[in-house]
PLY file of the C-alpha trace (Angstrom):
ply
format ascii 1.0
element vertex 146
property float x
property float y
property float z
element edge 145
property int vertex1
property int vertex2
end_header
16.09 153.12 42.25
16.12 153.31 38.22
14.28 150.69 36.48
15.05 150.76 32.76
12.73 148.79 30.37
14.07 147.73 27.07
11.45 147.57 24.18
11.69 145.70 21.42
11.65 147.17 18.00
11.87 144.05 15.95
9.68 140.89 15.69
11.46 137.77 16.48
12.68 135.90 13.80
10.76 132.98 12.40
11.75 130.33 10.32
9.83 130.65 7.22
9.32 126.78 5.41
9.11 127.26 1.36
7.69 124.63 -0.22
9.07 124.26 -3.64
8.04 121.93 -5.91
10.43 119.97 -8.34
10.52 120.25 -11.88
9.16 116.53 -12.18
5.86 117.80 -9.77
5.50 120.94 -11.46
5.11 119.07 -15.04
3.04 116.62 -13.36
0.68 119.56 -11.90
0.36 121.37 -15.05
-0.48 118.49 -17.19
-3.29 117.13 -14.40
-4.65 120.91 -14.53
-4.54 121.14 -18.30
-6.19 117.40 -18.61
-9.06 118.36 -16.07
-9.86 121.59 -17.93
-9.75 119.68 -21.40
-12.30 117.39 -19.78
-14.54 120.35 -18.67
-14.45 121.79 -22.17
-15.23 118.53 -23.79
-18.13 118.06 -21.42
-19.03 121.89 -22.11
-19.08 121.16 -25.66
-20.98 117.62 -25.55
-23.52 119.29 -23.55
-23.84 122.43 -25.85
-24.39 119.98 -28.64
-26.97 117.91 -26.86
-29.13 121.17 -25.75
-28.80 122.27 -29.75
-30.42 118.81 -30.90
-32.92 119.31 -28.09
-33.72 122.30 -29.62
-33.78 121.34 -33.00
-36.03 118.37 -31.84
-38.70 120.59 -30.17
-38.57 123.11 -33.62
-39.47 119.84 -35.69
-41.95 118.47 -33.51
-43.30 121.97 -33.48
-43.45 122.38 -37.29
-45.05 118.74 -37.46
-47.89 119.89 -35.16
-48.59 122.76 -37.25
-48.09 120.72 -40.37
-50.69 117.98 -39.14
-53.34 120.77 -37.95
-53.07 122.53 -41.11
-53.64 119.26 -43.12
-56.86 118.50 -40.95
-58.12 121.73 -41.17
-57.79 121.76 -44.76
-59.21 118.49 -45.25
-62.11 119.72 -43.15
-62.67 122.56 -45.05
-62.30 121.07 -48.47
-65.30 118.81 -47.54
-67.19 121.71 -46.08
-66.69 123.55 -49.10
-67.90 120.68 -51.31
-71.08 120.17 -49.29
-71.70 124.08 -49.74
-71.06 124.07 -53.65
-73.34 121.01 -53.80
-76.18 122.74 -51.78
-75.30 126.02 -53.79
-75.68 124.14 -56.86
-79.27 122.63 -55.85
-80.26 126.08 -54.78
-79.51 127.50 -58.17
-81.23 124.56 -59.91
-84.09 125.42 -57.95
-84.26 128.86 -58.58
-83.47 128.64 -62.17
-85.05 125.30 -63.12
-82.12 123.86 -65.03
-78.86 121.90 -63.67
-76.85 123.08 -66.88
-77.26 127.17 -65.94
-76.83 126.55 -62.27
-73.60 124.79 -62.82
-72.47 126.89 -64.93
-73.36 130.00 -63.04
-71.35 128.14 -59.91
-68.06 126.97 -62.32
-68.28 130.91 -63.45
-68.20 132.15 -59.85
-65.50 129.54 -58.97
-63.49 130.83 -61.79
-63.89 134.63 -60.70
-62.84 133.53 -57.37
-59.68 132.03 -58.26
-59.08 134.81 -60.60
-59.22 137.41 -57.49
-57.17 135.00 -55.41
-54.22 134.90 -58.36
-54.21 138.68 -58.55
-54.03 139.21 -54.67
-51.61 136.69 -54.12
-48.76 139.03 -53.01
-50.98 140.56 -50.34
-53.16 137.46 -49.26
-50.22 134.70 -49.11
-46.92 136.20 -49.92
-47.09 138.90 -47.28
-48.63 137.05 -44.60
-45.95 134.27 -44.87
-43.23 136.80 -45.07
-44.12 138.62 -41.72
-44.57 135.30 -39.85
-41.18 133.60 -41.28
-39.00 136.12 -39.06
-40.99 135.56 -36.33
-40.69 131.85 -36.27
-37.15 132.14 -35.96
-35.24 133.69 -32.62
-32.23 135.85 -34.06
-30.45 135.93 -30.99
-30.14 131.80 -30.62
-30.98 130.92 -34.14
-33.51 128.52 -32.94
-37.19 127.98 -34.11
-40.10 129.39 -31.71
-43.07 127.47 -31.01
0 1
1 2
2 3
3 4
4 5
5 6
6 7
7 8
8 9
9 10
10 11
11 12
12 13
13 14
14 15
15 16
16 17
17 18
18 19
19 20
20 21
21 22
22 23
23 24
24 25
25 26
26 27
27 28
28 29
29 30
30 31
31 32
32 33
33 34
34 35
35 36
36 37
37 38
38 39
39 40
40 41
41 42
42 43
43 44
44 45
45 46
46 47
47 48
48 49
49 50
50 51
51 52
52 53
53 54
54 55
55 56
56 57
57 58
58 59
59 60
60 61
61 62
62 63
63 64
64 65
65 66
66 67
67 68
68 69
69 70
70 71
71 72
72 73
73 74
74 75
75 76
76 77
77 78
78 79
79 80
80 81
81 82
82 83
83 84
84 85
85 86
86 87
87 88
88 89
89 90
90 91
91 92
92 93
93 94
94 95
95 96
96 97
97 98
98 99
99 100
100 101
101 102
102 103
103 104
104 105
105 106
106 107
107 108
108 109
109 110
110 111
111 112
112 113
113 114
114 115
115 116
116 117
117 118
118 119
119 120
120 121
121 122
122 123
123 124
124 125
125 126
126 127
127 128
128 129
129 130
130 131
131 132
132 133
133 134
134 135
135 136
136 137
137 138
138 139
139 140
140 141
141 142
142 143
143 144
144 145
């Protein structure tokens, strides 16, 4: 008794359903995707603009804080220097016995001090400002640091 076995060498055929879009549906789909992409891009641009505005506002407030601080410190230093100058004039008066000589010496000292500041202005003022300006700016994002 012989049994014969048939082996299937091919897969059964299935019906494949292909979905095709009509030309009208294809145009609608492309337009809707383009519209969504446009809205996303518009939102991203608006967000970047808002971020730049906030960064600029932060930089402006930092500069304003520094300006207020230096103004207050300058005022206190000015008043302190006035008191110290008056005390120096009085000490010179007690030492010399003459107000005119005391004020003359004090004036000469102040003029020499101003001349030294003028002569070393590049070293004292310009160089320190030029060193600090690049440190304030962040080169990568073009924003001002705190």
